[in-house]
C-alpha positions in Angstrom: 0.0 0.0 0.0 2.8 2.4 0.8 4.5 1.7 -2.6 1.2 2.5 -4.3 1.0 5.9 -2.5 4.6 6.6 -3.3 4.0 6.0 -7.0 0.7 7.8 -7.0 -1.0 5.0 -8.9 -4.7 5.5 -9.6 -7.5 3.6 -7.8 -8.0 0.1 -9.0 -4.3 -0.9 -9.4 -2.2 -3.0 -7.1 1.6 -3.4 -7.1 2.6 -7.1 -7.4 6.4 -7.0 -7.8 9.4 -4.7 -7.7 12.7 -5.7 -9.3 16.0 -3.9 -9.8 18.2 -4.9 -12.8 21.3 -3.0 -14.0 20.2 0.2 -12.3 16.6 0.0 -13.8 13.7 -0.3 -11.3 10.8 -2.3 -12.8 7.5 -2.2 -11.0 4.7 -4.6 -11.9 1.0 -3.7 -11.3 -2.3 -5.2 -12.2 -5.8 -3.7 -12.6 -8.4 -4.7 -10.1 -11.4 -2.7 -11.4 -14.6 -4.6 -11.4 -16.2 -2.6 -14.3 -15.1 0.1 -16.7 -16.9 2.5 -18.9 -16.9 2.3 -22.7 -15.1 5.3 -24.2 -17.7 5.6 -26.9 -21.1 5.2 -25.2 -20.0 5.5 -21.5 -21.9 2.4 -20.5 -20.4 0.1 -17.8 -18.9 -3.1 -19.0 -18.0 -6.2 -16.9 -17.3 -8.9 -19.4 -13.6 -9.4 -19.9 -12.2 -10.2 -23.4 -8.5 -10.5 -22.7 -5.5 -8.8 -21.0 -2.1 -7.5 -22.0 0.9 -5.7 -20.5 1.8 -2.1 -21.1 5.4 -1.0 -20.5 5.6 2.6 -19.5 8.4 4.9 -18.5 7.9 6.6 -15.2 9.5 9.4 -13.1 13.0 8.5 -11.9 13.6 7.3 -8.3 16.9 8.2 -6.6 18.6 8.7 -10.0 17.3 5.3 -11.3 15.2 4.7 -14.3 11.7 3.4 -13.4 9.5 1.3 -15.7 5.9 0.3 -15.0 4.5 -3.0 -16.3 0.8 -2.5 -16.0 -1.5 -5.5 -16.8 -4.6 -4.0 -18.3 -7.7 -5.7 -19.7 -10.0 -5.6 -22.7 -13.7 -5.6 -22.3 -16.8 -6.3 -24.4 -19.3 -3.5 -24.7 -22.7 -4.9 -23.9 -24.7 -2.2 -25.7 -25.9 -3.6 -29.0 -26.2 -0.2 -30.7 -22.6 0.8 -29.8 -20.1 0.8 -32.6 -17.3 -0.2 -30.3 -17.5 -3.9 -29.6 -14.1 -4.4 -27.8 -12.2 -1.7 -25.9 -9.3 -1.3 -23.5 -9.9 0.1 -20.1 -8.7 3.7 -19.8 -6.3 4.9 -17.1 -6.5 8.6 -17.9 -5.3 11.1 -16.6 -2.6 8.9 -15.2 -1.7 7.5 -18.7 -3.0 8.8 -22.0 -4.3 6.2 -24.6 -1.4 4.8 -26.7 1.2 6.6 -24.6 4.4 4.9 -23.6 5.2 7.4 -20.8 3.1 8.5 -17.8 1.5 11.9 -17.8 3.8 13.1 -14.9 6.9 12.2 -16.9 5.5 13.9 -20.0 4.9 17.1 -18.0 8.4 16.9 -16.5 10.0 16.7 -19.9 8.0 19.7 -21.0 9.1 21.8 -18.1 12.8 20.9 -18.7 12.4 21.8 -22.3 10.9 25.2 -21.5 13.7 25.9 -19.0 16.7 24.6 -20.9 15.9 23.8 -24.5 16.5 20.8 -26.7 20.2 19.8 -26.5 20.8 21.1 -22.9 17.5 19.5 -21.8 18.7 16.1 -23.2 21.8 16.3 -21.0 19.7 17.3 -18.0 17.4 14.3 -18.4 20.4 12.0 -18.8 21.6 13.1 -15.3 18.2 12.8 -13.8 17.8 9.2 -14.8 15.3 9.6 -17.7 17.5 9.7 -20.9 15.6 11.6 -23.6 16.8 12.7 -26.9 16.6 16.4 -27.8 14.1 15.9 -30.6 11.6 14.3 -28.1 11.9 17.3 -25.9 11.2 19.6 -28.9 8.1 17.5 -29.8 6.8 17.7 -26.3 7.0 21.5 -26.4 5.5 21.7 -29.9 2.6 19.5 -28.8 1.4 22.2 -26.3 -1.6 24.2 -27.5 -0.9 27.8 -28.4 -2.6 30.5 -26.3 -5.4 32.4 -28.1 -4.5 35.8 -29.4 -5.9 38.4 -27.1 -6.5 42.1 -27.8 -3.3 43.9 -28.9 -3.0 47.6 -29.2 0.7 47.9 -30.0 1.8 45.5 -32.7 5.4 44.7 -33.8 5.7 43.1 -37.2 8.8 41.7 -38.9 10.0 38.9 -41.1 11.9 35.8 -40.1 13.4 32.9 -42.0 12.1 29.3 -42.0 15.0 28.4 -44.2 17.7 31.0 -44.7 17.5 32.7 -48.1 14.6 30.5 -49.3 11.5 30.6 -47.3 10.3 33.5 -45.1 7.5 34.1 -42.7 6.1 36.9 -40.5 6.4 37.2 -36.8 3.9 39.3 -34.8 4.8 40.6 -31.3 2.9 42.3 -28.6 5.0 45.4 -27.9 3.6 45.8 -24.4 4.2 42.3 -23.1 7.1 41.6 -25.5 5.6 38.2 -26.3 5.2 36.5 -29.7 1.5 36.2 -30.4 1.4 34.7 -33.9 3.4 33.5 -36.9 2.3 33.9 -40.5 3.4 31.5 -43.3 4.7 34.3 -45.6 5.6 37.9 -45.6 3.0 39.1 -48.2 1.1 42.3 -47.6 -2.3 40.5 -48.1 -1.6 38.0 -45.3 -0.5 40.7 -42.9 -3.5 42.9 -43.8 -5.9 40.1 -43.3 -4.5 39.4 -39.8 -4.6 43.1 -38.8 -8.1 43.4 -40.2 -9.3 40.8 -37.7 -7.9 43.0 -34.9 -9.4 46.4 -35.1 -8.1 47.4 -31.7 -4.6 48.0 -33.1 -3.5 51.6 -32.5 0.3 51.3 -33.2 2.3 49.3 -35.7 6.0 49.0 -35.4 7.6 47.8 -38.6 10.8 47.9 -40.7 11.3 50.1 -43.7 9.9 47.6 -46.2 7.0 48.5 -48.4 5.0 45.3 -48.0 4.3 45.7 -44.3 3.6 49.4 -44.7 1.0 48.6 -47.4 -0.4 45.8 -45.3 -0.8 48.1 -42.3 -2.5 50.8 -44.4 -5.0 48.2 -45.7 -5.5 46.1 -42.6 -5.2 48.8 -39.9 -5.8 52.2 -41.4 -6.6 53.6 -37.9 -3.1 52.7 -36.5 0.0 54.9 -36.4 3.0 53.4 -38.2 6.5 53.8 -36.7 9.9 52.4 -37.4 11.3 49.9 -35.0 14.4 50.6 -32.9 16.8 48.8 -35.1 15.8 50.8 -38.3 15.7 54.0 -36.3 19.3 53.5 -35.4 20.1 52.5 -39.0 18.5 55.7 -40.3 20.5 57.7 -37.8 23.8 56.0 -38.7 23.2 56.6 -42.4 22.4 60.2 -41.8 25.5 60.7 -39.6 27.8 58.9 -42.1 26.4 61.1 -44.9 27.0 64.3 -42.9 30.5 63.3 -41.9 31.4 62.4 -45.5 30.1 65.7 -46.8 31.8 67.7 -44.0 35.0 65.7 -43.9 37.1 68.6 -45.2 35.6 71.0 -42.6 36.2 68.5 -39.8 39.9 68.0 -40.7 40.4 71.7 -41.2 39.0 72.4 -37.8 41.1 69.7 -36.2 44.2 71.2 -37.9 43.4 74.7 -36.6 43.0 73.4 -33.1 46.6 72.3 -33.0 49.3 74.4 -31.5 52.2 75.9 -33.5 54.6 73.2 -32.6 52.2 70.4 -33.4 51.4 72.0 -36.8 55.1 71.9 -37.7 55.3 68.2 -36.8 52.0 67.2 -38.3 51.9 66.2 -42.0 50.6 68.8 -44.5 46.8 68.8 -44.7 45.4 67.6 -48.0 41.6 68.3 -48.1 39.4 66.7 -50.7 37.2 69.3 -52.3 36.0 68.2 -55.7 34.1 65.1 -54.7 32.2 66.7 -51.8 30.5 69.3 -53.9 26.8 69.5 -54.2 26.8 68.2 -57.7 28.4 65.0 -56.6 25.8 64.5 -53.8 22.7 64.7 -55.9 20.3 61.8 -54.9 20.5 58.8 -57.2 17.6 56.6 -58.1 18.5 54.4 -55.2 19.3 56.9 -52.5 20.6 54.5 -49.9 23.0 52.8 -52.2 24.3 56.1 -53.6 24.9 57.5 -50.1 26.8 54.5 -49.0 28.9 54.6 -52.1 29.8 58.3 -51.7 30.5 57.8 -48.0 32.9 54.9 -48.8 34.5 57.0 -51.6 35.0 60.0 -49.2 36.7 57.8 -46.6 38.9 56.1 -49.2 40.0 59.5 -50.6 40.8 60.7 -47.2 43.0 57.7 -46.6 44.6 58.2 -50.0 45.5 61.8 -49.0 47.0 60.6 -45.7 49.1 58.0 -47.6 50.4 60.5 -50.0 51.3 62.9 -47.2 53.2 60.2 -45.3 54.9 59.0 -48.4 56.1 62.6 -49.1 57.7 62.7 -45.7 59.7 59.6 -46.5 57.9 56.8 -44.7 57.8 53.3 -46.2 54.9 51.1 -47.0 55.1 49.1 -43.8 55.0 52.1 -41.6 52.3 53.8 -43.6 50.2 50.6 -43.5 50.5 50.5 -39.7 49.5 54.1 -39.3 46.7 54.3 -41.8 45.3 50.8 -41.2 45.7 49.4 -44.7 47.6 46.4 -46.0 51.0 46.8 -47.7 49.6 45.2 -50.9 46.9 47.9 -51.2 49.6 50.6 -50.8 51.7 48.9 -53.5 48.7 48.9 -55.9 48.0 52.5 -55.2 51.6 53.4 -55.8 51.6 51.6 -59.2 48.5 53.4 -60.3 49.8 56.8 -59.4 46.4 58.4 -58.9 43.4 58.1 -56.7 42.0 54.6 -57.1 38.4 54.7 -58.1 36.4 51.7 -57.0 35.3 49.6 -60.0 32.9 46.7 -60.3 34.3 43.3 -59.5 34.5 41.0 -62.5 34.1 37.3 -62.5 37.3 35.3 -62.9 37.8 34.1 -66.5 37.1 30.5 -67.0 40.1 28.5 -68.1 39.8 26.3 -71.3 40.2 23.1 -69.3 37.4 24.0 -66.9 35.2 25.1 -69.9 35.8 21.7 -71.6 35.0 19.9 -68.4 31.8 21.8 -68.0 30.7 21.1 -71.5 31.5 17.4 -71.1 29.4 17.2 -67.8 26.6 19.0 -69.6 26.4 16.5 -72.4 26.8 13.6 -70.0 23.8 14.9 -67.9 21.8 15.4 -71.1 22.6 11.9 -72.3 21.7 10.4 -68.9 18.4 12.3 -68.9 17.7 11.0 -72.5 18.4 7.4 -71.6 16.3 7.7 -68.4 13.4 9.0 -70.5 13.7 6.1 -73.0 13.6 3.6 -70.1 10.6 5.3 -68.5 
């Protein structure tokens, strides 16, 4: 009786034997219920058809694995109109039908998965005496029902990747509780608009700078105010600061030179200020404004480094010392020296294919075509 209370066995089961083999504790129990209810018509049945043994994993005891061998019975349903003629007695909620673990062990694995995750949870269960693979822990978590979506007034929307570079979805977050509330199978504006249309209580939508989510918010939640999320606000600020610094690079360096004392000015290299490429004509917005600003910012920085390199070379420094001071490689300095002028950045061209590789590619192509043709003939 004490063992039954310790294991929390349901009413109608009695422990018959306990064995310990190779660190595994095996507990045998039999069912003593006089009658059980049919799971389909809920009528009491007393006529026994047969019995069989269910092997179940149970909670560990003192670091040992525990297995339950429950002898359960099959019954005849005595209701003539019931579609279920033979059924197995149910032991729920102690054990779910067709389960191979008890409900308490199932809940424990779920809690470990929530607290640690898949791989780490597998190591924890190994130490606890219930070895479980990480995929089982993930399945236990995925089997939990999702909470219903409640009212959300501040919505955060962004995309995520099911498979990097191939398949994308949409993640929806409650900005007040910082909890994920739903996932959408794609990142189309129609899908996002349909979801927002079903939640008219939305007052604020935090999104990225993409046009799809902006159009989806305008269609699905026209009453909501759209704002940029924190990451894209920082990105806008960084781009604006980089553009300003690139356009005012000459003024900044000139002000830094004027702040030096007379002695420091004599020691410092002569100041070479770029002027032609920071004019207004060169900073006209291109069709793609972001790409053009990034290109001009990189060009301004590269020209400034080129001016520093020329000034240090005029003072007699070698390539190794110049590379250490400016932060460039000696190979880059050699290329600049060979060119003799400011190196404009050009487009990278693909490496030419050698004749040997070209012949190999043609041979593989014809071999694949021949294989496909033969396969079609056989089919």
